DRENPA-3360 file (N, C-alpha, C; in nm, 2 decimals, always signed):
BEGIN
1 = XXXXXXXX = -0.38/+1.29/-10.85/-0.51/+1.29/-10.79/-0.61/+1.32/-10.90 ~ -0.73/+1.26/-10.89/-0.83/+1.28/-10.99/-0.92/+1.39/-10.95 ~ -0.99/+1.45/-11.05/-1.08/+1.56/-11.02/-1.21/+1.50/-10.96 ~ -1.29/+1.59/-10.90/-1.41/+1.55/-10.84/-1.51/+1.52/-10.95 ~ -1.59/+1.41/-10.92/-1.69/+1.37/-11.02/-1.81/+1.31/-10.96 ~ -1.92/+1.30/-11.03/-2.04/+1.25/-10.98/-2.06/+1.10/-11.03 ~ -2.10/+1.01/-10.94/-2.12/+0.87/-10.97/-2.26/+0.85/-11.02 ~ -2.29/+0.73/-11.06/-2.42/+0.69/-11.11/-2.53/+0.71/-11.00;
9 = XXXXXXXX = -2.49/+0.69/-10.88/-2.58/+0.71/-10.77/-2.60/+0.86/-10.72 ~ -2.53/+0.95/-10.79/-2.54/+1.09/-10.77/-2.45/+1.14/-10.66 ~ -2.36/+1.05/-10.61/-2.26/+1.09/-10.50/-2.14/+1.15/-10.57 ~ -2.07/+1.24/-10.50/-1.95/+1.30/-10.55/-1.83/+1.23/-10.48 ~ -1.72/+1.22/-10.55/-1.60/+1.17/-10.50/-1.48/+1.21/-10.58 ~ -1.36/+1.18/-10.52/-1.24/+1.23/-10.59/-1.17/+1.12/-10.66 ~ -1.22/+0.99/-10.65/-1.16/+0.88/-10.72/-1.04/+0.82/-10.64 ~ -1.02/+0.86/-10.52/-0.91/+0.81/-10.44/-0.93/+0.67/-10.38;
17 = XXXXXXXX = -1.05/+0.62/-10.38/-1.08/+0.49/-10.32/-1.01/+0.38/-10.39 ~ -1.01/+0.38/-10.52/-0.94/+0.28/-10.60/-0.79/+0.28/-10.58 ~ -0.74/+0.40/-10.58/-0.59/+0.42/-10.56/-0.55/+0.36/-10.42 ~ -0.63/+0.39/-10.32/-0.60/+0.34/-10.19/-0.62/+0.19/-10.18 ~ -0.72/+0.14/-10.24/-0.75/-0.01/-10.25/-0.63/-0.08/-10.32 ~ -0.58/-0.02/-10.43/-0.47/-0.07/-10.51/-0.35/-0.09/-10.42 ~ -0.32/+0.01/-10.35/-0.20/+0.01/-10.26/-0.21/-0.10/-10.15 ~ -0.33/-0.11/-10.09/-0.35/-0.21/-9.99/-0.33/-0.35/-10.05;
25 = XXXXXXXX = -0.40/-0.38/-10.16/-0.39/-0.51/-10.22/-0.25/-0.54/-10.27 ~ -0.18/-0.45/-10.33/-0.04/-0.47/-10.37/+0.05/-0.50/-10.25 ~ +0.03/-0.43/-10.14/+0.12/-0.45/-10.02/+0.10/-0.58/-9.96 ~ -0.02/-0.65/-9.99/-0.04/-0.78/-9.94/-0.02/-0.89/-10.04 ~ +0.05/-0.85/-10.15/+0.09/-0.95/-10.25/-0.02/-0.99/-10.35 ~ -0.12/-0.91/-10.36/-0.23/-0.95/-10.45/-0.23/-0.87/-10.58 ~ -0.34/-0.88/-10.65/-0.36/-0.80/-10.77/-0.50/-0.74/-10.77 ~ -0.52/-0.64/-10.85/-0.65/-0.57/-10.86/-0.66/-0.53/-11.01;
33 = XXXXXXXX = -0.79/-0.54/-11.06/-0.82/-0.51/-11.20/-0.96/-0.46/-11.21 ~ -0.98/-0.40/-11.32/-1.12/-0.34/-11.35/-1.16/-0.39/-11.49 ~ -1.29/-0.41/-11.50/-1.36/-0.45/-11.63/-1.47/-0.35/-11.64 ~ -1.49/-0.30/-11.76/-1.60/-0.21/-11.78/-1.67/-0.23/-11.92 ~ -1.79/-0.20/-11.93/-1.87/-0.21/-12.05/-1.94/-0.08/-12.07 ~ -1.93/-0.02/-12.18/-1.99/+0.11/-12.21/-2.14/+0.11/-12.18 ~ -2.18/+0.20/-12.10/-2.32/+0.21/-12.06/-2.37/+0.11/-11.95 ~ -2.28/+0.02/-11.91/-2.32/-0.08/-11.81/-2.24/-0.06/-11.68;
41 = XXXXXXXX = -2.14/+0.02/-11.67/-2.07/+0.05/-11.55/-1.94/-0.03/-11.55 ~ -1.88/-0.03/-11.43/-1.75/-0.10/-11.42/-1.75/-0.20/-11.30 ~ -1.67/-0.30/-11.31/-1.66/-0.40/-11.20/-1.51/-0.40/-11.16 ~ -1.48/-0.38/-11.03/-1.35/-0.39/-10.98/-1.33/-0.51/-10.90 ~ -1.22/-0.59/-10.92/-1.20/-0.71/-10.86/-1.06/-0.72/-10.80 ~ -1.04/-0.80/-10.70/-0.90/-0.82/-10.65/-0.88/-0.96/-10.61 ~ -0.76/-1.01/-10.60/-0.73/-1.14/-10.54/-0.61/-1.12/-10.45 ~ -0.61/-1.20/-10.34/-0.50/-1.20/-10.24/-0.45/-1.34/-10.23;
49 = XXXXXXXX = -0.32/-1.36/-10.20/-0.27/-1.50/-10.18/-0.33/-1.56/-10.05 ~ -0.34/-1.69/-10.05/-0.38/-1.76/-9.94/-0.28/-1.76/-9.83 ~ -0.32/-1.73/-9.71/-0.22/-1.73/-9.59/-0.17/-1.87/-9.56 ~ -0.04/-1.88/-9.55/+0.02/-2.01/-9.52/+0.10/-1.99/-9.38 ~ +0.05/-2.03/-9.27/+0.11/-2.01/-9.14/+0.25/-2.08/-9.13 ~ +0.29/-2.17/-9.22/+0.42/-2.24/-9.22/+0.52/-2.16/-9.30 ~ +0.48/-2.06/-9.37/+0.58/-1.97/-9.45/+0.63/-1.86/-9.36 ~ +0.76/-1.83/-9.37/+0.81/-1.72/-9.29/+0.76/-1.59/-9.34;
% end
């Protein structure tokens, strides 16, 4: 678990949101990644496979 921290918006959090999102995305067969630039913040993205109703 990560320590408490303050975000750019001044809110506090424990950093659990990304860990939870990662588990959900992975359980659905997707992938999740982050890109960041110093002084510009971070972008978190994910992809999920397309649902195929003909697949078991």
